[in-house]
N, C-alpha and C positions, 0 to 999 in steps of 0.2 A: 451294068443294067441290072444284075440281079440282086446287086444290094440296095439301088435307088429301090426297086420294088417294094423290096424288102419293106424299106424304112421308110415309106409310103402308106403301107398298111399299118405300120406299127406305129408310126405319126399320129394314125386317125386313132386309135386305142390310148396313145398317152394320153392327145387334146382331151379325150372324153373323160378321161381317170382325173385329168388336172395333175398327170405326170411329166415329171422331165423324162423318166425312162432310161437314161442312161445307165444303170444297171442291166436292164434288158438289152439295153444296145449292146452291152460289152460281151455279155452271155454270145449272143447271137454271132457278133465278128471273131469273140475266141472258139467257140466251138463248130460253127459251119463256117465263118471263113476263114479259118484258121491263123488268124491276126496276133502277133506278139501282145502280150496281156500288159503290156505298160504302153504299148501305142494306142491302144485298144481304150484303156483310162482316158489317156489323156486325148486322143480324136473324139471318143464320144461327150467328154465332160466338156469338150469345145463347142460341139456340135449343139449341144443343151442352150446357147445363148442365143441361136436362131429360133431355133425351136419354141422358146419359151415367149419370145417376143412375138412371133407370129400368134400361139397361144393363148398370150396374156390380152394381146389389143382383142382377139375374139372373146374373149371372158368378161374383158371388162364392156364391152360391147352389148352381152349378155347379160349385165349388171350381177355378175356371178364372183366380184373379187373387192376386195375394201384396198386401195391404190396406197393410203396411208402404213396401213399396218405392212402390207406386202413389200415398200420401198426401206420401213426401220426393220424390219426380221432381216430381208436382205443385206442390207449395209454392214451388221454382226456377222451375219453369214460370211461373205464375200474377205473380210478377214480372219475367219476358221478355215476358209475351203485355202485360202490362198499358203496359210501355215502348213496345213495336212498335205497339199501337193508334193513339199518337201520331204516330209515321214514317210512317204510312197515310194519313194526312191531307194530307200534302207531296206524296203520289204521283200524276198527275195520272190518269183515269178509265181513258182508254184503256192506258196502260203500266201502269197496275194488273192490269186485264186480261188483257194479255199475260204480266206475271211469272208473276201467280198459276197461269194456266195451262200454265207452264214446268216452277215449281214442283211442279206435280200429274203429267205427264211422269217428273220426275224421281223423285218420289217413287215412282212404280209400277216404274221401272227400278233403282232403290239395292232394294228388297224383292226382286225378281227376282233381283238378284244374290246378294244375300246367301243366301236361301232355296236358291241352288242349291249355296253350299259348305258342306264337309264339315268339320266340324268336330270334334274329339275333346271328348267331353263333359267340363264340368268342375263344379261343385259353384257351387252358384247364389251371387250374392252377394247375402245379404239379412239381414245383421246389422246394427242399426241402431248398434252399439257400436266399428262398424268405419267408421275414418277414411276408407276407401276408399270405400266406401259412399256415404256425402256428398260426396266430391269426385265421384264418379261421376253423384253424382243431382244436384248443381251446374251440372257441366257439359253433361250432357243433359237438363236442366231449363231453364236458362237459354238455349240455341240452340234448344230445337224450339219453346218459348214465344214466344221472340222471332220465331221463322217465323209463328206463329198470329197473334202481333196484326198483323206488320205486312203478310200476304196473307190472313189472315181464313180461314185451312184450320189443319185441327186437325193437321196435322203427324204424324197417324197413323202413316203408313211410316218414317218417323225416329226417332219413340219406340218403336216395334215393334223396328227395327235395335239400337236404343241400350239397349232392354232383353235383347234377345237377343245382343249384343256384349260389352257393358259388366258385365251382370248374369249371364248366361248361360241365361237362361231358355228353356226348349223354346217352341216356338211358340205351342201353345194358352195356356200361362200369359202370355206377353206378349200375346196377343190382348187376354183377359181385362185385365190389368194398363192394358194402354193409355188402357181407359176411364176408369180411375180420375183418372190422370195428367192425360187432358184435363179432367175437370171443374172443378179450380180456373183450370188455363188457358182454358180460355171463361169462367169466371167473372168475373177480372178483365179480359178482351180483352175482353169485352161491357159491362164500367164504362167503359171508355175509350171505345169506341165511343158509350155513350149520354151520354157526356158530350158527345162532337160533335156530339150530333143526328143520329143516323145509323142510328136503331132504329124501326123500323115497328112497333107493338103490337099491330096487328088480322094482319097478317102473318106475325108471331113467333106469333100463339097459332097459326094453321092450320099452321106449320110443326114448332113444339112439339106439338102434338096426334097429331098425325098419326107423326112420327118415338119421339116417346115409346112408343107404342102397338107399333110395327112394331119395335121394338130390343128390347124385353123380350122380346117373339117368338122374334124372330130369336138373341137369345143363346143361348136351348136349345137351340138345334143343335149350335153349336160345338163342342164337346166330341166330338157323334156324327159329325161330317161325317170323310170321308177327308182325308188331310193335304194330298195333291195335289188334291185340289178348294178347300181352305180358302187352300192356297198359291195359286192359281189367282185367288181372289177377290181377295185382296190386293193382286194386281198388276193387276188387270184394271181396279180400282175407281176408283183417281187418274186412269188413263190414261185410262177413258171422259171424266172428268170434264176434263179437260185438251182433250180432243178438242173437246164440247160447248161449251167458253168460246171455241176458235179459230173453233168456226160462228158463230158470235154477227154 
């Protein structure tokens, strides 16, 4: 029950900031609930599939996401995540914990730097008939998906950065579209971990139940939140996850 309640609260935060939250979930499972890191990686990335379905539906209803971009980037991300899940099996547990913590810190720092920069508004890149659109989807999808598969994190800040920089999306649309991108990444990353025997089904049920409910509720408040609060939340989530991992 304690895991469910924790994930319910966390799901609300993740839905609000458009995060898959796998890194934060891993940090809590490993540090607070003492789950082995490879099992925590596999279980959390699999749980993201269900969390992202819930959050994405809510964001689409709130008009905070672009369907075509989310599916295109997610398609290539799924390929990268599946390949990355095989690479993760070769990394020792202690080193994997450290690498995941570093990636979470880097995620927070990158989103902080990007959201502080001022750019001249440009038209969004959304046309699926454009070769540039598919090239950007390929690059951003393979890189962020591969990171998710190796480190078990949803790579949320990296996806959001790619959407804002490569597709010229405003921050609110980037938040919602990111949840759609993470769905196929989590699905194929989870399949890879399942094949390696790193998914705890009982644990998965508790994580999914809590984060799905919380994510659906949290997503309803993204468009209503002040931009400063949204930016602060996007930066803080991965950094806190990294700190928790290092306290293990």
